[in-house]
N, C-alpha and C positions, 0 to 999 in steps of 0.2 A: 493496557493500563485500564483499570476499572475506575469509573467515575460515578458519583451518585446521580440519581435521576433529578433533573432540573424541572421545576414547575413551568408549564407553558413553553417548553423548549421549542416545539414546532412553530408556534406563533412567533417566537422571538427570532427564529431563523428566517422567517419570511418577512419580517417587518422592515420598513424603510427601503424596500426595493434594493437591497444591497447587491453589488455586482458579482458576488461570489456564489451564493447558494442557488442551486438549481433544484426547484421543487418538482419538476416534471422530467427527470432524466430519460424516461422511456421515449420521449418525443424527439430526442436527439440521436437515437440509434442510427449509425451510418452518416451522421451529420455533425459530429462534434467539431470538426475543423471549421464548419460554417459558423458555429457558435464562437469559436476562438478567432475567427476571421483570418485564418492563415492555414498553411499546410504543414506546419511544424509537427515533429513527432509528439505523441501523447504518452505520458507515463502516469501510472496510477499508484497510489498507496492505499492498500486495503487495511483499514484500522489506523487512522491518522492521529488518534489521541488528541492532545491539545494543540497539535499543529506545528510544533517547532521544526520537525524534519522537513515536511513538505513545503512550508513557507520559506525556509532557508534555501531549499533546492530551487524553488521558483524565482527567488530573488537573484540567485547566482547564475541561473540559466534562462535568460529571457527568450532564447530561441527554441525552448522546449515547453510544451503545454503540460500542465499537471492537473490531475483530478484527485481530490482526497475523498475517500469513501469510508463511511461509517454506517453501521447497522442501526445505531440508536441516535435519536435527535439530541439527547442531552450531551453526548460526547461530541458530536459535530458542532454544537453550539460553542463549546470551549475553543475549538479550532477557529470558528468564525470570529469570535471575540479577539483572537490574537491577530488576525489578518486584516480586520476592518480598516485600519489606518495605514496599510502598507502599500496600497496602490499597485497591486500585482495584476497585470492584464492577462497573465498566463496561468491563472489558477482558478479552479472551480471546485465547489464542495457539494457532495450528494449524500443523501441517506438512501442506501440500498443494500441488499443482501448479496454478498460476493458469490454465493452459491448460484445466483441467477445472472451472472455478468452478461451472458449472451442475450439476455432480454434487453440490454441497454447499449451494447456495443456489437459491431459486426466483426467478422473475421478480418484480421490485419489492421484493425482500427487502433489497437493499443500496442505500443512497442516494448514497454517494460512494465513489470509489476514489482512493487516493493512490499515485502512482508516484514514488518519490524515488531518484534516482541509480541507476537500473536499469542492468544490464550493457548496454553499447552494441552488443555483437556487431558490430564494425566491418566484418567481411568480408561482401561482398555475398551470398554463398551462405548466410550465417547470418541474413539479414534477418528471416526468418519467426520467429526466436526472440525478437526484440525485443518488449518488452511493449506497444509501440504499433503493432505490425504489424497488418494486417487480420485475421489469425487471432485475435489476442487482443481486438481491438476488437469483433469480432462476439460473442465470448464474454462480454464485459462487458455487452453489450446484453441478454443472456439473464438477467441478475440485477439490472440497474438499471431504475428506472421511466422513464417518458417524460421526466421532468425530471432524470434521473440525471447525475451530474457525475464528471469525472476531473480531479484536480489533479496536475500533472506538473512535476518539477524535474530538471535534469541540469546537469552541468558540461561535457558533451560536445556541441560545436557540431554535429558530423555527425548525432548522434542527434536533436538538437533540430530540425534542418532536415528530417530524415526524418519526424519525428513531426508536424510542422506539415502536411506534405503528406499523410501517411497518415491522420491524424485528419480533416482536411478532406474527404478523398475517400471517407470511410467513414461518413457519416451523422452527423457531429458538427459543431457550430459552436464556434469558438475565441474566447476573450476574455482580457482581462487578461494580455497577453503582456509579459514583461520580458526584455530581452536582457542585463541586468546587475542581478539582483535586489538585491544588497546596495548598489548605488548608488541604486536606486529604493526603498529600504527605507521611505521616508516613505509610499509608496503601499501598502505591505504591512506595516503596523505589527504585525500578528498573526503574521508569519512565524515558524514554529518550525523550528529547524535540526536536522539530523541530525549524528551524529558526523562523517560524511564531509564534510558541508558546512562544519562548523567548521574542519576541517583544510584543505580545498582552496579555499575561497572567497578565501583570501588570495593565491592564485596565478593566479586568472583569474575570469572572470564565471560566474555561475550563471544559467541560463536557466529561465524559468518560463512556464507557460500553464495556463489552465483550459479544459476542454472540456465541452460539454453535448450530449446527444442532440438532434438536430433533431426538432422536433415533426412528427408525421405528419398 
């Protein structure tokens, strides 16, 4: 989901010493459980938008730690505004580039990655920017355990077809595929929607899959 640039977004993220925004994520590499003060599993969402999905997950699952990741301050600010009054002890927000996840997390530190309605980058010469490209899939392996998971949703048929092939060809197995998630909702009763999903699922199908690293 694309949002307009917000003036002074970085300063607004850091003000009031809020408990969610982590301005120095590189300092917690290998120590995220110390930050959360427990040894619960850690799940991350790459591209959290306005935060509906990740905040709902955190509220429903207090025994899982969540980290919302965005590349741009302006986008993450909207997520922060949503969660400021929610008192979620198991949620942190970071501005960082998913292409460099291993700069911020160690191997086995993340248990699951959520990719929801990522930019499809439809032009062929932009394929390497897709969050399911081989470049990113290899980066995910650097932080996931051997049982690590990726949960992926999109409304873009081209991106979904690309992702099926890319994920399968890069050391992951795929399961729980849906070609129309909201028609298959009985199979996925725990589906949590994003703001984008609420808006666009009425206009066409939502595609979904789960991927797991192939055991060595």
